[in-house]
C-alpha positions as CSV (number, residue, x, y, z in Angstrom):
1,M,47.7,88.0,89.8
2,K,47.7,91.8,89.7
3,K,47.9,92.0,93.5
4,L,50.8,89.6,93.6
5,F,52.7,91.7,91.0
6,L,52.2,94.8,93.1
7,I,53.5,93.0,96.2
8,V,56.6,91.9,94.3
9,L,57.1,95.3,92.9
10,S,56.8,96.9,96.4
11,I,59.3,94.5,97.8
12,F,61.7,95.3,95.0
13,I,61.3,99.1,95.5
14,F,61.8,98.9,99.3
15,S,64.7,96.5,98.9
16,C,66.5,99.1,96.7
17,N,66.6,101.4,99.7
18,D,68.4,98.7,101.8
19,P,72.1,99.6,102.1
20,V,73.3,96.0,101.5
21,F,71.0,95.6,98.5
22,Y,72.3,98.8,97.1
23,A,75.9,97.8,97.5
24,I,75.2,94.6,95.6
25,S,73.5,96.6,92.8
26,T,76.6,98.7,92.3
27,E,78.9,95.8,92.1
28,E,81.0,95.5,89.0
29,L,81.9,92.0,87.8
30,P,85.5,91.1,88.6
31,L,87.8,90.9,85.6
32,K,90.3,88.2,85.0
33,P,93.7,89.5,86.3
34,R,96.7,89.6,84.1
35,I,98.8,89.0,87.2
36,A,97.0,86.2,89.0
37,G,97.6,84.4,92.3
38,P,99.2,85.8,95.4
39,S,101.3,88.8,94.3
40,S,104.3,90.5,95.9
41,N,104.9,94.1,97.0
42,F,105.6,96.8,94.4
43,V,108.9,98.7,93.9
44,E,110.1,101.3,91.5
45,L,113.4,101.7,89.7
46,N,114.2,104.1,86.9
47,K,110.6,105.1,86.4
48,T,109.5,101.5,86.1
49,M,107.3,99.7,88.6
50,Y,107.9,96.0,89.4
51,V,105.7,93.4,91.0
52,A,105.9,89.6,91.1
53,A,103.6,86.6,91.2
54,K,104.7,83.0,91.5
55,R,107.7,82.5,89.3
56,T,107.2,85.6,87.1
57,L,108.6,89.1,87.5
58,F,106.5,91.9,85.9
59,A,107.7,95.4,84.9
60,Y,105.2,98.2,84.2
61,K,106.1,101.3,82.3
62,N,103.4,103.5,80.6
63,D,104.9,105.3,77.5
64,N,101.4,106.5,76.5
65,D,101.7,104.5,73.3
66,P,98.4,102.6,72.6
67,E,100.3,100.2,70.3
68,T,102.7,99.1,73.1
69,D,101.9,96.8,76.0
70,N,102.8,98.6,79.2
71,W,103.7,95.2,80.9
72,V,106.8,93.1,80.3
73,K,107.3,89.8,82.2
74,K,110.3,87.6,83.0
75,T,110.2,84.0,84.3
76,T,112.5,83.5,87.3
77,V,114.3,80.5,88.9
78,G,112.0,80.4,91.9
79,R,108.8,81.7,93.4
80,I,109.3,85.4,94.3
81,T,107.9,86.4,97.7
82,H,109.3,90.0,98.0
83,L,111.0,92.7,96.0
84,A,113.3,95.6,97.0
85,A,114.9,98.4,95.0
86,T,117.9,100.5,96.1
87,T,118.8,103.6,94.1
88,N,120.1,101.6,91.1
89,K,119.5,97.9,91.8
90,L,116.5,95.6,91.8
91,Y,116.4,92.6,94.2
92,A,114.0,89.7,94.5
93,L,113.7,87.2,97.4
94,T,112.8,83.7,96.2
95,E,111.1,80.9,98.2
96,K,113.1,78.0,99.6
97,E,112.5,74.8,97.5
98,N,113.5,71.2,98.0
99,G,115.4,72.0,101.1
100,K,117.7,74.5,99.3
101,E,118.4,77.9,100.7
102,K,116.4,80.6,99.0
103,P,118.6,83.3,97.3
104,I,118.1,86.9,96.8
105,I,118.3,87.6,93.0
106,L,120.1,90.7,91.9
107,Y,118.8,91.9,88.5
108,S,120.6,94.0,85.9
109,N,118.9,96.9,84.1
110,D,117.3,94.7,81.5
111,I,115.9,92.4,84.3
112,E,118.4,89.7,83.6
113,E,119.7,87.7,86.6
114,E,123.1,89.2,87.5
115,A,123.9,87.4,90.8
116,H,122.5,85.3,93.6
117,I,123.0,86.5,97.2
118,L,123.0,83.9,100.0
119,I,123.8,84.2,103.8
120,P,125.2,80.8,105.0
121,D,123.4,79.3,108.0
122,N,120.6,81.8,107.8
123,D,117.1,81.6,106.4
124,I,116.3,84.9,104.6
125,I,112.8,85.9,105.4
126,S,112.5,89.5,104.2
127,I,114.3,92.2,102.2
128,Y,113.8,96.0,102.2
129,A,115.8,98.9,100.8
130,S,116.5,102.5,101.7
131,G,118.7,104.7,99.5
132,D,121.7,102.7,98.4
133,I,121.4,100.0,101.1
134,L,119.6,96.6,100.9
135,F,118.5,95.4,104.4
136,I,117.9,91.6,104.9
137,G,115.9,90.0,107.7
138,T,117.0,86.5,108.6
139,L,116.2,83.6,110.9
140,Y,119.0,81.5,112.3
141,S,119.6,79.0,115.1
142,Y,122.3,78.3,117.7
143,K,123.0,76.1,120.7
144,D,122.9,77.6,124.2
145,E,125.0,76.6,127.2
146,D,122.7,73.6,127.8
147,N,122.9,72.5,124.2
148,N,119.3,73.6,123.5
149,K,118.5,74.9,120.1
150,I,117.6,78.6,120.1
151,E,116.1,80.4,117.1
152,A,116.8,84.1,116.6
153,N,116.4,86.9,114.1
154,G,119.1,88.9,112.5
155,V,119.5,91.9,110.2
156,W,122.1,92.2,107.5
157,Y,122.9,95.0,105.1
158,L,124.5,95.4,101.7
159,H,125.6,98.5,99.7
160,E,124.4,98.3,96.1
161,D,128.0,99.0,94.9
162,D,129.6,96.3,97.1
163,D,131.1,94.1,94.4
164,S,131.7,91.3,96.9
165,K,127.9,90.8,97.1
166,T,128.5,89.7,100.8
167,P,126.0,91.1,103.3
168,I,127.3,92.4,106.7
169,K,125.5,91.5,109.9
170,T,124.5,94.4,112.2
171,T,125.1,94.3,115.9
172,V,122.2,95.4,118.2
173,T,122.1,97.4,121.4
174,G,119.2,97.6,123.9
175,G,117.0,94.9,122.5
176,V,116.7,92.0,120.2
177,F,115.4,91.7,116.6
178,S,112.3,90.0,115.5
179,M,111.1,89.6,111.9
180,L,112.1,92.7,109.9
181,C,108.9,94.2,108.4
182,G,110.0,97.5,107.0
183,V,112.8,100.1,106.6
184,A,112.8,103.8,106.2
185,G,115.4,106.6,106.4
186,D,115.7,110.3,107.1
187,N,118.8,112.6,106.8
188,E,120.4,111.1,109.9
189,N,119.4,107.5,110.4
190,Y,117.9,104.3,109.0
191,Y,114.9,102.9,110.9
192,L,114.3,99.2,111.1
193,C,110.8,98.1,111.9
194,N,110.3,94.8,113.7
195,K,107.1,92.8,114.2
196,D,105.8,91.4,117.5
197,D,107.0,93.4,120.5
198,N,110.5,94.2,119.4
199,G,109.8,97.6,118.1
200,I,111.9,100.0,116.0
201,F,115.7,100.3,115.9
202,K,117.9,103.0,114.3
203,I,121.3,103.0,112.6
204,S,123.3,106.2,112.1
205,K,124.1,107.0,108.5
206,D,127.4,108.4,109.7
207,A,128.8,104.9,110.4
208,P,131.4,103.9,107.8
209,Y,130.6,101.0,105.5
210,T,133.1,98.3,106.3
211,A,132.9,94.6,107.3
212,D,135.6,95.3,110.0
213,A,133.2,97.6,111.9
214,P,129.6,96.4,111.4
215,W,126.8,98.9,111.9
216,N,125.1,98.9,115.3
217,A,121.3,99.1,115.5
218,G,120.3,101.1,118.6
219,F,116.9,100.4,120.3
220,L,114.5,103.3,119.6
221,T,111.2,102.1,121.0
222,N,109.4,98.8,121.8
223,S,106.1,97.8,120.4
224,E,104.5,96.8,123.7
225,D,100.8,96.6,122.7
226,K,101.5,98.5,119.4
227,E,102.7,95.6,117.2
228,F,104.0,97.7,114.3
229,T,103.1,96.3,110.8
230,N,105.1,98.7,108.6
231,I,107.1,101.9,108.3
232,I,107.2,104.4,105.4
233,N,108.9,107.6,104.2
234,L,106.3,110.4,103.8
235,N,109.0,112.5,102.3
236,T,112.8,112.5,102.4
237,N,112.9,113.5,106.1
238,S,109.5,112.5,107.5
239,I,108.6,109.0,108.6
240,A,105.5,107.3,109.9
241,A,104.9,103.8,111.3
242,M,101.6,101.9,111.5
243,S,100.5,99.6,114.3
244,R,98.2,96.5,114.0
245,G,95.7,98.3,116.2
246,G,95.3,101.1,113.6
247,I,97.4,103.7,115.3
248,L,99.6,106.0,113.1
249,F,102.9,107.1,114.7
250,S,105.5,109.7,113.7
251,V,109.1,108.4,113.9
252,T,112.0,110.6,114.8
253,P,115.5,110.1,116.1
254,N,114.1,110.7,119.6
255,G,111.3,108.1,119.5
256,V,107.7,107.7,118.3
257,E,104.7,109.8,118.9
258,E,101.0,108.7,118.4
259,L,99.3,110.8,115.8
260,V,95.9,109.4,114.7
261,K,93.9,106.2,115.4
262,F,91.5,104.4,113.0
263,S,88.7,103.4,115.4
264,D,88.1,100.8,118.0
265,N,86.8,98.1,115.6
266,R,89.4,98.3,112.9
267,R,92.9,96.9,112.4
268,A,95.6,97.8,110.0
269,T,97.4,95.5,107.6
270,S,100.9,96.0,106.3
271,A,99.7,97.9,103.2
272,L,100.9,101.5,103.2
273,C,101.1,103.9,100.3
274,V,101.6,107.7,99.8
275,F,99.2,108.9,97.2
276,S,99.7,112.2,95.3
277,D,98.5,113.9,92.1
278,G,96.5,110.8,91.1
279,T,94.8,111.0,87.7
280,L,91.0,110.9,88.4
281,A,87.9,111.2,86.2
282,D,87.8,115.0,86.4
283,G,91.5,115.6,85.9
284,V,94.7,115.5,88.0
285,W,94.4,116.2,91.7
286,T,96.6,119.2,92.6
287,K,96.2,120.4,96.2
288,G,99.4,122.1,97.0
289,E,101.7,120.0,99.2
290,N,98.8,117.8,100.4
291,R,99.0,114.1,100.0
292,L,97.1,111.0,101.1
293,L,98.4,108.1,103.2
294,L,96.5,104.9,102.3
295,V,96.3,102.1,104.9
296,G,95.0,98.6,104.4
297,R,92.2,97.8,106.9
298,Q,90.6,94.7,108.5
299,D,87.5,95.3,110.6
300,L,87.1,93.3,113.8
301,T,83.3,93.2,113.2
302,N,81.3,93.1,110.0
303,S,79.8,96.3,108.8
304,T,75.9,96.2,108.7
305,T,75.7,99.0,106.1
306,T,78.4,98.2,103.5
307,G,79.1,94.5,104.2
308,Y,82.9,94.9,103.8
309,T,85.6,94.1,106.3
310,H,88.7,94.8,104.3
311,G,89.7,97.5,101.7
312,Y,91.5,100.6,103.0
313,V,91.2,104.0,104.6
314,E,93.0,107.2,103.8
315,I,94.2,110.3,105.7
316,E,95.4,113.6,104.3
317,F,98.7,115.1,105.3
318,N,101.0,117.9,104.2
319,A,104.1,116.6,102.6
320,E,106.2,119.7,103.5
321,T,105.3,119.9,107.2
322,G,104.3,116.3,107.9
323,V,101.1,117.5,109.6
324,F,98.2,115.0,109.4
325,G,94.4,115.6,109.2
326,E,92.2,114.8,112.2
327,S,90.9,111.4,111.0
328,F,91.0,108.5,108.6
329,N,88.3,108.5,105.9
330,E,86.8,105.9,103.6
331,P,87.7,106.4,99.9
332,G,85.3,108.5,97.9
333,K,83.7,110.2,100.9
334,T,85.8,113.4,100.8
335,A,86.7,115.8,98.0
336,F,90.4,114.8,98.2
337,S,90.5,111.1,97.8
338,S,92.3,108.3,95.9
339,I,89.0,107.7,94.0
340,S,86.4,109.9,92.5
341,E,84.1,111.7,94.9
342,N,80.8,110.1,95.7
343,T,81.9,106.7,94.5
344,N,82.2,105.1,97.9
345,E,79.4,102.6,97.1
346,H,81.3,101.2,94.2
347,Y,84.5,101.0,96.3
348,A,82.6,99.1,99.0
349,S,81.3,96.5,96.5
350,S,84.7,95.9,94.8
351,I,88.1,96.3,96.5
352,G,86.4,97.2,99.8
353,K,85.5,93.6,100.2
354,R,89.0,92.3,99.7
355,G,92.2,92.1,101.7
356,I,95.0,94.3,100.4
357,N,98.6,93.3,101.0
358,Y,100.4,96.1,99.3
359,F,99.7,99.4,97.5
360,Y,101.7,101.4,95.0
361,Q,101.1,104.5,92.8
362,A,103.0,104.0,89.6
363,P,105.0,106.8,87.9
364,D,102.1,107.4,85.5
365,G,99.7,108.1,88.5
366,T,97.8,104.7,88.3
367,L,97.1,103.3,91.7
368,F,97.7,99.5,92.1
369,A,96.9,97.0,94.8
370,S,98.4,93.6,95.5
371,L,95.8,91.0,96.7
372,N,95.9,87.4,97.5
373,H,94.4,86.5,94.1
374,G,96.2,89.0,91.9
375,V,96.9,92.7,91.1
376,W,94.2,95.2,90.9
377,S,94.3,98.8,89.6
378,Y,92.2,102.0,89.7
379,R,91.7,103.2,86.1
380,K,89.1,104.0,83.4
381,R,86.9,101.1,82.5
382,I,83.1,100.8,81.8
383,E,81.7,104.0,80.1
384,G,85.0,105.8,80.6
385,K,84.5,105.8,84.4
386,F,87.3,105.1,86.9
387,S,86.8,101.9,89.0
388,W,88.8,99.4,91.0
389,N,89.1,96.0,89.3
390,A,91.7,93.4,88.3
391,E,94.5,94.8,86.1
392,E,94.0,93.1,82.7
């Protein structure tokens, strides 16, 4: 019996040195999410962060009052699939139901429904905002010369102060639109990111806003084998785009330039987020003008050491110059990270195993992630330590 006990004890001790066993041992039980089910992207308006799930719109604002709930929720007329925020307006795209066209809901400052926006004969599939402009991606059909039905994508735009609430359709030169998957803007142009092989288009900000002279989207670059997933403003005049193959590109009026690549066995998702001055266990990160770009990941092969195939990676860049570091890193493996240093094992056993659709760093510094089964956050939990888990 004693011999059997020693054998079992030896197996246990040696198992603890196994990377997969250790990852399991560091796993924290998932909490029940306050915002459950597939959740939308995040947007910010007037120092308040918004996210949606199913038929509910949630607003998050931390007033540092322990007696006050930081979350406010509002039931909507339809299931919300995407949010967008211009300088002063909040918009929500709802899902088509019972054969009816899905409207974009414009909300007032107290998140009451102010208006519904529709585009006749078009199925609205995505919405994005840059500055004062809401951009709308659509799918429509028409008949060709032989009476065959052809489906095509379009892009419309609407200024937040346009009282008509009537979007204007852009014209396009040098290419055709596919599904609109992101919008960014610098001092000169708006940049429209398209999925598949249709690439990125640019629209000059000097063009007047009038229905009589629609804006023209000029072809900037095609995707070819890039397959862009998203585009993001690193600062007011520096823009980056991410490809499905895990390649980061800078975007300028003259085209795109490859900067850094993940690795050969990783793919990027549409989740992009600029992280700065995040409140961590040992205080607030302040590293001059340096920031982190967080990118959702999906490995092509399973890892034999950590067991995760999702999660995210991060890369440091200078917000003033736009210069990036040499490589992407896993969270917690470097001194400047979105999580506490030397906590990569906990990351790998929690959000590292889950697919991330969207990121956002709220005005109070809290980092949030939108997953297929709810919203997670990185904040203090067990024994006052920071960890990734469902937002309660």
